[in-house]
C-alpha positions, -999 to +999 in steps of 0.1 A: -364+620+450-347+590+461-362+557+464-332+534+461-340+522+498-377+511+491-372+494+453-360+459+472-401+454+488-425+454+469-439+485+471-479+492+481-499+509+458-509+540+475-471+548+478-466+544+441-498+562+429-485+594+455-452+590+440-455+593+403-484+620+408-448+640+420-432+629+397-447+638+371-457+678+382-422+678+385-413+668+352-442+684+334-445+720+350-418+722+381-450+725+402-471+708+433-493+681+419-528+703+431-513+730+407-513+712+379-546+704+360-561+676+346-552+667+308-526+693+307-497+663+299-492+631+284-509+603+306-476+590+334-479+554+317-467+569+286-443+591+301-426+559+322-420+539+289-390+529+277-374+557+251-376+529+220-412+524+229-424+566+227-420+570+263-395+599+280-373+563+298-388+578+337-387+545+353-416+526+362-418+524+399-436+490+403-416+472+370-382+484+387-389+474+422-399+440+401-363+437+385-346+448+416-363+418+438-357+393+411-318+397+424-335+377+457-347+348+435-317+345+416-289+344+442-309+321+459-300+297+435-268+308+425-251+311+456-268+299+484-242+308+508-263+341+519-269+349+556-304+359+545-307+324+525-332+304+547-356+339+554-386+349+537-376+371+508-400+403+505-410+388+469-446+382+452-459+359+428-455+379+399-423+382+403-418+346+408-439+343+376-414+366+358-382+347+367-398+315+356-402+332+319-372+346+319-350+319+332-335+284+317-328+260+344-301+225+338-308+194+361-289+164+362-314+136+360-301+114+390-316+133+413-352+136+395-366+124+427-363+156+444-378+172+416-411+173+435-397+190+459-390+218+435-427+220+430-442+251+405-402+261+403-394+243+373-402+259+345-380+259+302-359+232+322-333+211+311-326+173+317-293+156+315-272+131+331-235+138+349-244+173+344-240+202+375-275+223+386-272+256+370-296+283+356-292+308+327-313+343+329-323+341+290-325+380+288-284+389+282-260+371+259-237+356+287-268+337+306-261+367+337-292+383+355-292+418+354-317+440+369-317+467+335-324+431+313-357+421+337-366+454+337-364+456+297-382+420+295-416+436+316-422+463+288-418+426+261-457+429+241-453+461+236-461+482+207-430+496+191-424+533+168-393+531+151-399+573+147-390+575+187-354+559+182-350+580+154-358+610+177-337+600+205-305+588+185-307+624+159-278+647+161-297+674+176-302+696+205-321+679+233-352+701+231-349+695+195-356+660+199-376+665+229-398+685+203-400+656+179-413+637+211-443+657+217-453+663+176-455+623+176-477+626+210-494+651+193-489+672+226-474+706+206-492+738+217-515+735+187-550+754+183-567+725+180-546+712+214-558+746+228-593+746+220-595+710+241-583+727+269-609+758+263-578+786+260-592+814+237-569+812+201-574+816+169-577+780+151-566+795+120-528+785+106-507+815+110-483+803+081-507+802+057-540+819+069-556+785+050-565+759+074-570+746+106-538+743+127-535+709+141-506+688+143-503+673+110-510+706+091-482+725+112-456+701+105-464+683+077-496+698+057-491+737+058-473+749+024-450+774+047-436+740+067-433+722+032-413+749+017-388+752+048-388+714+049-377+720+010-345+743+021-336+721+049-333+692+026-317+714-003-288+728+027-283+694+042-284+677+007-303+650+016-338+635+000-364+657-003-396+654+014-419+649-018-450+637+004-434+641+038-447+607+047-411+605+066-418+632+092 
């Protein structure tokens, strides 16, 4: 689904909700939304997180749209010759606040009488004498705006888990990395998750036949699983997972 035609304008919430419903159904089952049972997948806001934050890197449309709309604000400062500069541009209050949080403005103190007209635009400013007015984007090393950095800035404060980065950078096939991602989110089809969905199953671990099968048991605590990890450690010549705390 192409959304490039609408990301430069504020997208109505009902439209975002509808698009996300379609994307969620397609990603999880390749089917229509009405055929997806409640609770069958992760909450979509988790999937929309950056991959290093536990998501799949699927674009969070509202944040993605905001990141691109900041282009209007950036170019209004850096290139006022644009023909649309005097128009009422399609950005909102949240976009302006994000721009303020991610920019540093340097102004010539000799034009102090003009500062009153700037009003709320002044944030993280620096007043210098005989200095050309300029604006810097604080989220990139070169001080220039990029939609990518604006998008990532909107995830500041989200808890990070280094295990997710290890999964996506591992030397493994995509399906194996995806399995690791499901394990960390405890969404593999273990007996525990099948019972939550009211699917009939044998809840005893089929490997050791000694304990209830949940994610932690199947991939860490099961005695058969431990033997497999020990063998993998031996063949790959890596430290043995004696306590399996690193898995």
